N, C-alpha and C positions, 0 to 999 in steps of 0.2 A: 735478726734480732726481734724477731716474734714474740720469744720467751719474756725481754725485757717488756714489751707492749701486752701480753699478759699478767705481767707481775705487778705494774705501774699503772695500769691504763687510769683506774679510778682516780687517782691523784692528779695524774696530768689532764684529766679534761673531765674532770668532776664527774663520773659516772654517778648513775644512782647505785648504793650497793642495797646487799640483803646479806641477812645473816644466813649461817651454813644451813642449807637444805640436807635432809636428811633421806638418804637414797635408798629403797627397798628394791635393786636388781640383783643382790647375789645370784637370787635362785634364776632368774633369767639370762644371765651369761653363759655362752658356750663354748667351751674348750673342745673345737672341733676334732675328730680321729685323726690319726695319719698312716697313710700306707707306703712303704718303701719298697719301691717298684725297683725288677733288680734286670739289667740290660741281658739280652740273648743274640748269641751267634747265630744259633738254631734258626732254620727255617721252620714256619710255623702256615701250614694250611688253614685258610680260612674256609672251614666245612660246617662248621656248628659243633664241633668234636674237641674235645683237650685229650688227645691219644698222640702226640707228643710228648718224648723225654721232656723237652724244654717246659712243656707245662705242669709237671710232678715238679717242676723247681720253684713253681710260685704256690704261694701262701693262699690261702681263701682268706676274706676278712669276715668280721665276724659275722652274726647273723644280723639282717636285714630288720630293723624295730619300726613300730609305728610313727608316722611324724607327727603324731599329736604328744607321741613319749607318755601316754599313758594306757595303750592298749598292747597287748601282743599280738604280734600277725600271725594267723591260723595258718598259712603256708610258708615253706623257709625257703628264704632267698640269701645266695653268697654272691661275690665277686672276686676274680683276680685278677693281676695284672703282669704285662711281660712290658720292654722297650727293646727297640734298636735304633739305628741313627735315622729308621725312616718312618716306623711306626709306634704308634703306642696302641699294644696290644689290650684287649677288655674280655674277659670270658665271663659269663653270667649263668647259675643255676637255680631256674626256677621252679621249685615243686608247686603243681597243680594238677590237679584232678580233673579237670575239666578244662582243655584245652579249645580254646575256641579263637575267627576271627573273623574279618567280612571286610576290613580294609583294606584294597588294594594300589589304590592308588598313591604314586611318593606325592608327599609332604600335603594330605588328605591330616585332618585332626588324628591322629594316629592314639592317641590316652583315651578315644572314645570306644577302643577294644582295652583288652587287657596288654598291657605294653613292660619293657625295658626302658630305662631313659638313665644316658648320659648328659649331665651339666660340666662344662669342663673352662677353666679361664687362668689363660699362662700369665696373668698381671698380679704386681702386687697389690690391686685395689678392685672394686666390685663392677669395674667396667668394662664389658670388651668381651663378652663369653659366646660359647657355643652350646648349642642344646643337639642332641639327638634320640631320635624315639623309635623303638623296633615294636612290631606286634607279632604272633606267633607265625605268621603268612613270611613274614621276613620283608615286611613294608617298612621302607624308611621315612623318616621326616625331621629334616635339620632346616635349624632357624639359628640366625643371629643375631642378641641382642646388644646395642650401643651402650646399654646402662639396663637396670633393674625395672621393670611396670613401675613400683614404689616411686622410683626419682624418675618419671615420666620418660621409661625407656620405650622403644618403640621394637617390636619384632619382624623383622627380615626375614621372610620366607622364601628369596629368591637366593637366601644363600644355601652355595651346594660345597661340604668337602669334598672339595676334586681327589677324585683317587681313594675315598672311603671303600673298604670292602667289610660286609656283613655276612652271616650266614646262620640259619637256625636249623637245630635240631632237635625230633619232637620224640621223648620217648613214651609213646604211648598211641593217639588215632587223631587228628588233628578235625575238630566238627563231626565228632560221632558221640552220641550221646549215651551208645547202649554199653559204652565200659566206662574203666575208671581208668585215667590215664595216671603216668608216676611225676614226669617234668619234661620242663623245657631246655632247654640251652641256646646261648645268644652268643656267637664269637666276632670280634669285633678287630678289624685294623683302622685306625685313625690316622689318616698322616698328619705327624709331628709338624711338617712344615704350615699346613693348612691351619694350625691351631696357635702355630708361633707368630701368624702372620696378625692374629688378633692383638697382641702385643701394643702397649703404647708407642710410637713413633718407631716399627718395627725395630725393638732392638737388639735382637739375635736372632739369629738364623738358625743354630744348630743348637742340641742339648748338651749340657754339660754336667758331669757328676754332682751331684747336691741342690741340683735347681730345683725348686719348689712350685709347684703350680695349686690351683684350687680345683677341687674334683669331689663330684657328689653323685649319686645313684640313686633312684628313685624307681619303683615298680608299683606302678597302678593294677588296682584288682576291682571287677565288679563283680555284684549280686548277678545272676543271671535267670533268665525264664527261658523255659524250653517250651516252644510253640513248631507242634509237629516236626521235630526232632531240629530243630532250628534253635541255635543259641541267639539271645540278645541281650541288650541291659535292660536289669529288674526295673518295673513302674510299679509304683503304689499310687490310686490315686489321679492317674495322669504324668504323673511324674518320675522322674530318674531317683531311685534311692542314689546316694553320695558316695563318690568311689572309696576305696581304701587306699591308702598311698604309705609304702612302706620304703623306707629312706636305709642308708648305711649311715651317714653322719649326721645326729638329730639338728634339726631345723629350730626346734624350738617354737616352731611357727607353723599353722597349716598353708605354708607355702614356701616350694621350693626355690624363688627366685627374691633369697635371701645369701648372695653367695656370700658375705664375709661367713656363714655359719657352715660353709661346706668346707670338705675335709681335705686335708693337706696332700697332696702328692710329690713325694722325695724319689727323684730319679738317683739310681744307685748302681753300683757296680755288679754287686751283689746282695741276699739281705743281710740287713745290718741291724743292733738298736741304733736307735734314734731318741733323742728327748729333743722338742721343740723349744728353742729358745725362750725364756721368761720371759719376753716382751710379748709374745702372745697374749699370754693374761691383761694385760694392760691393752694392746687393742682391742681384744674381743670387749672388753670393759667399756671403751669409748663407744666404738660400734654401738653396744646395748644400751649405751646411755644417748647417743644421737638419733635411735628410735624411740624412744620414750621421748624426744625433744620433737622429735619431727611428726611423728605420728601417734603418740600414747598418753601416757599419764600425766607428764610433763609439757605438752602441747600451749599449756597457757603461755609459757614462758614467751612463746614467740610474738604475743603480743604484748609484751612491754616496749616502753619507748626505749629507741635508740640510744645506746651508751648505759645499758641497765647489764649490770653485772654482779653477779652473784658465785660464790663459793659454793661447792655438796662438802656433805662430810665424809671424812675420809674412807674407801672400801678396803679392808681385807681381805682377800684372797688366794689363794697359793703362796702363801709365807710373803705377800707383797703388799705393800701400803699404798693405796693409790689415789691422789689428789685430782680432783675435777675440777674446774669452774667455766662459767657460761658467760657469755658478751653478748647481748641484741647491738647487731649491726644495720646497716642502712641497706646492705646487699640481701642479711637476715639475719644468721648466727653464726658464730665460732666457740668451739669448746674444745680445751686445752684439758691434756689427761697426763701426767707424769708421776711416776714409782720412784723418783731417786736416781734411775739409772739413764731413762730414754724420759724426752717429752714428746706427747704426738698431739696433732691438731686436726680438727675435721670442722668444714664449716656445712652450710645446707645443701653441698653438692653432695655431699656423702663418700666424697675422697680425703681419707687420713693422708699426713703428711707428717715428716721428721722436724721438730722445732728448731733453729739453727741458734746456737750457744754463744756464739760473736756478733 
């Protein structure tokens, strides 16, 4: 019944209404990349190398891009994946002229070194996801977030991915400044049951063909100083220079903890062409509008009186016409988006729900 609530709320309870508000968010709407991960029956040894025949069947991703979207990374990064009933396998290749690291304790802040990071979410919302970071020494840091930091999420560093396997291979010499290195690779076997356990209500324990998760990858890279042959993060006037952050699927913001912009991981029997459903555009539009109201250019709407209702000018994107509206509620706010085929709803919690038509 919520759809009728949104359509007629201003009639039944006498809401304050406003003329249509013009939206300028098209360039902020991210349509994430997707990766079709093929199933493998072959054995994969986690040694940091992709010399198994099975790895030859996996396709490398596009080159990573800068998280800001306006810079081109000066070193190349690619990732590829496989899966079986037990593991999601991830293999990353990071070209690097100077491979170094000094963090050896598990669950320390690994991104203070150059590192490779995996962000993974088995839900169809932005809550309950895991993060894994590995440096060139093979030191791991895994943590769990019940929701993104911006939605008052808290990181649980005590969470460990039981059964996790990882290895690093270095084509070069670690922590040796006397030569120029080529690349380092990271190979990971992530137990699927451990990530499945993050699902809402633990809905399902085994992966099925066609299942879709959210995933993204980040590479943190620092400018460095050398003192007596020892590498360290570069400082100017006593302050560390900011790190470079290179990602697979665009975040649209300098923040990896925007799960709605992570890429789509599609579990398949074998590689095939796949087009994401059209409703992804509507979902991403609603998420973008949510961010603008919760934290951005439209946050003044949160200060309106309870019952305030307004519509936004229609958005045209990817051959869709998307209508959105806003309602100020006692709890916070509610936003609706409809493209004629699907009606979606989000409130201040940041979770999207489909609207009922009955």
